[in-house]
N, C-alpha and C positions, 0 to 999 in steps of 0.2 A: 504494500500500500504506500502511496505517495506520502512522504512526511509532511507535505504542505496541507494535508487534509486534517491533521490534528489541530485542535484549538491551541492558540498560543498560551504558553505557560506564564502565569502572572509572577513577575519578579518579586522576591521577598524583600521587604524593606528592612534594612539593618537599623536597629535601635541601639543607642548608646545610653546606658543606665547608670545613674548615680547610686552607688552602693550604700549611701548614708540615708538619703530621703526617698530613693527609688523613683525619682523623676526620670523620664526617658526623653531622649533627643534624637532627631534625625541625623544631625551632623556632629562629628566629634568636637569640632571647635565650639559648638554651642554648649556641650558638656564641660569643656575646659573653662569656658567663660562662667558657667554656673558654679564650678568649683572655686573659682577665684573670688566670687562675691558671696558665696553661701556661708563660709566660715564654719563648716561642720566641725564639731569638737565633742569631747566627752562631757562637756558642761551643758550641752543641749538636752532637753528632756527627750527620752526615748520610750517607745512602746515596749513594754516588757514581754510582749508576745512575739512580735515580728521584728523587733529591734530597729524600727524605723525612727530616724531622727526627725524631730518636729521643731518648728521655730519658737514655739512658746508652749506653756502648759495648757493654754486655751486651745491651741491647735491639736495638742495631744488628746485633750478631752473630746474634741470633735472626731478625731480619728477612732477613738474607742467607743463613744456613745452617741455621736452625732447622727443626723439623718442619713449621711452617706458613709457610715462606719463600715470598716471591713468586717465581713461576716464572721470569719474565724476569730479575729481579735475581740469583736463584740461578744461572742458566745463565751469565750474564756474569761473575759473581764467581768461580765455580768454574773458569772459563777464564783470567781475567786479574786475579784478586784475591789480595792478600796475606793469608794466614790470621792473621798476627800483628797488623798495624796496620790491617787492613780497608780499605786503599786499593785502588782499581781503576786499572789501567794500560791504555795504548793497545794494547799487544800482549803476547803471551807472552814475547817477548825482553826487553821493558822490565821485565816482572815478574821475570824471572830475574836481571837486573842489580840490581834493587832488593833482592832477597832476599839478595844477597851483602853488602849494607851495612845491612839493616834492623836497628836497634838494639834492637828488642823481642825478648824471648825467650819461648818457650812455657812454660806452667805446668809446674813440676817436680813429680814425684811425691815425696811425703814418706814416707819409710820410718821414721817415728818409732815407737819401741818404747814401747808403753803398758803400764805395770805392771798386773798383774792383782790386783785387790783381792778377797781371799777372806775377810777378817775381817768380822764383822758389826758391829764397832765402829769408832770413828774411826781414820782413817789420816792421820797428819801427818808430813811430812818435816821433822823437827826440831821444836823447841819453838816454839809460836806466840809465846809471850811474849818469847823471846830472839832467835830467828832470823828471825822474819817480822813482828814488830810494830815500830811506830815507825820505819819506813823512809820514804823519799820517796814521792811520789805515783806509784803504779804501777797497772797494769791487772790485774784478776783475772777469769777466765772461769768461768762457772757453768753446770752442766747438771743437770737432775733427771730421774729416772725415776718415772713415775706408775703406780699400780695402780688398780683400779676398786672403788668402794664403792657402796652403795645396792642396792636390790632388783634392778636390772638391770645393775649394774656400770658405770654410765656416769659416776659421780662420780669426778673425778680426785683421787687422794690421793698426796701425795709419799711415796715409799718409799725413795728413794736420792738422795743429793746429792753432787756432786763439784766441787771448786774447783781450778783450775790457775793457775799464775803465767805470766808472759810467756815463760818458757823451757820451758813445757809440763811442768813438774814438778807432781805432785799435792801440794797443800798441805793439803787437807782432803778426807776422804771418810768418809761414814757412811751406814748404813742408818737409816731413819727409821721410828719406830713410828707407824702411822696412828692417827688419833684416833677413827675408827669402824671396825667390822669390815670386812675385805676380802672382797669377793664375787667378784672377778676379778683374778687376779694378772697377767694378760696376758703369760704366760710366753713366748710366741713373740716378743714384742717386748722385754720387760724382762729376761728370764732369771731372774726372781725367783720364789721359792717361799716357802711358809710358814716353812721353816727359816731363811731369811735374815732374816726380821723377828721371829723369836722373841725375841731379846735385843737388838733394835734400840734406838737412842738415842731418848729422848723428844723430841718436836718442839721444846719450849721450850729444851732444852739445845742442840739443833742451831742454833736461831735465835741464841742467845747466842754460840756458837762462830763462826758466819758473820759476825755483826756485829762481833765482836772483830777479825776479820781486815780487814773492810771499813773500819771506823772508823779503824784504824791509830793508835790513841791520841788521836783527835780528839774533842772534845766534841760532843754532839748539836746544840747551838745553832749552833756554827760550821759544822758539817757541813751544816745546812739552808741556810745563807747562801752560803757560798763553797766549801765542800768541804775547804779547808785541806789537810791531809795525807791525807785520805781517798782511798781507791782507786776507780778507775773500775771499774764492773761491766759485763762484756761477756757477751753471750749471744744466743740466738735466741728470740724471743717471751718476753722477760723478764717482761712483765706476768703471763703465765700461771705461770711458775716462782715468782715472788714471791707471787702470790696463793695458790698451793698450799702455800707455806712460811709463809703468814700473816705476811709481812714487808713492810716499807716501806723504800724507799731513794730518795733525792731524784732527780728526773728529770734534773737537769743532770749527774749522775754515772753515768747509764746510757748504754750504747752497744749498741743493739739492731740486729742484722743484718737482722731482719725489717722494720724501719722505716727503714732507711738508703736514701734514695731512689735513689742510683746502683746499688744492688743489687736494686731492685724491678722488676717488670714495667712495661711502658709504661702499663698501667691502674692503676699504683700498688698492685698486689696483691703480697704478698711471695712470693718463691720458697721452696721447701722447703730445710731445712738440708742435706739430702743433695745437692740440686742445687748449692747454693752451694759446698760443700766439693769436689765433683767438678769443678766448673767452674774455681774459682779456686785450689784447692790440688792438683788432680790426683789 
């Protein structure tokens, strides 16, 4: 029989595998590049079942118990694994003995009462000048609510901003007057209506109030160099919030949970804020 009558044989694709995290690449140079930036070491958390290296304990927990957990690892861990420290033991009896002395505790549910802000203007707990300015270096958390602008409502416009101190006290809250007409209030998510923004504070004034808190009496020149007494700014996707506020704050004073590597997925993509709060704060 003529050899041309046989169907063509599909060429096998060669895969280059990382023996630490088991990622596979089509080209050897891609694997080499991965090894240069992955920094696999004995200090990384590893799965006690398959010995896979993980970027963080959160990614290890996802590997063992997440929606896409490996079947073999999930089965062994559910039978002989500690839910707190993620160790796997030889038998269920050894696991029971370990649980009596495991020093880690489960995430506690926070029942923090959050004040309801009904005023359309600034809410400040005490005077900024007297009670919250010129203190030592502290951390301040920020979050913004965005409404939609433009013909299709896809442009993000800051309509509400809130700052909290380390004790979860609201130190600044204000509705913000958008600079262009609002075409989508995104009420299902923001809870905002036209009434809330009718007498809202102008964006420039909001910027000055926020920077007054963050600078903490520090000069701009010293702030850019070392920070001095300036406060750390904590948030999730801070670049987006600052961009919508039309503000700049030095990178060395930002602490972004969306870019903090131990809180990111194994592919270095950030988790949602909802997921992080549920997982780490209960």
